[in-house]
C-alpha positions in Angstrom: -22.1 -21.0 -10.3 -22.3 -19.5 -7.1 -24.1 -21.5 -4.3 -25.0 -20.0 -1.1 -26.5 -20.7 2.2 -27.6 -17.5 3.9 -28.3 -16.6 7.4 -28.4 -20.0 8.8 -29.2 -19.9 12.8 -27.1 -21.6 15.3 -27.1 -21.4 19.2 -23.7 -21.9 20.0 -21.2 -21.5 22.9 -18.3 -19.5 21.4 -16.8 -16.7 23.1 -13.9 -15.6 24.8 -15.7 -15.0 28.3 -17.0 -17.7 30.6 -20.7 -16.8 30.5 -20.3 -16.8 26.8 -19.6 -20.2 27.0 -21.9 -21.4 29.6 -25.2 -19.6 28.3 -24.4 -19.6 24.8 -25.6 -16.9 22.0 -27.1 -16.8 18.7 -25.1 -16.6 15.6 -25.6 -16.7 11.8 -23.8 -18.1 9.3 -23.3 -17.6 5.5 -21.4 -19.6 2.9 -20.7 -18.8 -0.5 -19.3 -21.5 -3.1 -18.1 -20.3 -6.5 -17.9 -23.6 -8.7 -17.1 -23.9 -12.1 -20.1 -23.5 -14.6 -21.1 -26.4 -16.2 -23.2 -27.3 -19.3 -25.7 -29.2 -17.2 -26.1 -30.1 -13.7 -27.7 -33.5 -13.6 -25.9 -35.5 -10.9 -25.1 -34.5 -7.2 -21.2 -34.7 -8.1 -22.0 -31.5 -10.4 -23.2 -29.3 -7.3 -22.2 -28.6 -4.0 -24.6 -30.5 -1.6 -26.5 -28.3 0.6 -27.2 -31.0 3.0 -23.2 -31.7 3.3 -22.8 -28.1 3.4 -24.9 -27.6 6.5 -23.5 -30.7 8.2 -20.1 -29.0 8.1 -21.6 -25.7 9.6 -23.5 -27.5 12.4 -20.4 -29.6 13.3 -18.0 -26.8 13.7 -20.7 -24.3 15.5 -21.5 -27.2 17.7 -17.5 -27.2 18.7 -17.1 -24.5 21.2 -13.9 -21.9 20.3 -12.8 -18.8 21.8 -13.0 -16.7 18.6 -15.3 -16.7 15.9 -12.5 -16.3 13.6 -11.1 -19.4 14.3 -14.6 -20.5 13.8 -14.9 -19.0 10.2 -11.4 -20.1 9.4 -12.1 -24.1 10.3 -15.4 -24.1 8.5 -13.6 -22.8 5.3 -11.0 -25.5 5.7 -13.4 -28.2 6.3 -15.3 -26.7 3.0 -12.0 -26.8 0.7 -11.4 -30.3 1.7 -15.2 -31.4 0.9 -15.4 -29.6 -2.5 -11.8 -29.6 -3.9 -13.2 -28.4 -7.2 -14.3 -24.8 -5.7 -12.9 -21.7 -7.2 -13.6 -19.3 -4.3 -15.2 -20.1 -1.0 -16.3 -17.4 1.5 -17.3 -17.9 5.1 -19.1 -15.5 7.1 -20.1 -15.8 10.9 -21.7 -13.3 12.8 -22.3 -13.1 16.5 -25.7 -11.4 16.9 -25.2 -9.8 20.2 -21.6 -9.7 21.4 -21.1 -8.7 24.9 -19.9 -5.3 24.7 -21.3 -2.8 27.0 -23.6 -0.2 25.0 -23.2 -1.8 21.8 -26.2 -2.6 19.8 -25.7 -4.5 16.8 -23.3 -7.7 15.8 -20.0 -8.7 15.2 -19.2 -10.2 12.2 -16.1 -12.3 10.6 -15.2 -13.5 7.5 -12.8 -16.0 6.1 -12.0 -16.4 2.1 -10.3 -19.3 0.0 -9.4 -18.3 -3.6 -8.0 -21.0 -6.0 
């Protein structure tokens, strides 16, 4: 069973440059958790609680860091601790408008855990 939260939008203050940490920017976070398939899903303990996943994302996105690589790594580590029965976790953090002169597009990093 794969559980995903996709394109969760945050206004956050991550970045190497002071103006990024002062003005902030838009970020998207994608998370995928692969859990063992069960014969039935009848209790919250059987699934990855979306609320708990979102709380982890929100906590890390609200803590400014210099590099989105570190943000993705910490989210992944928090999810591994919160959901120890997860077989695989993939976390992608996208900086929607990186401050690179002339660049149009986004920058994305991905951190992966596999049991």
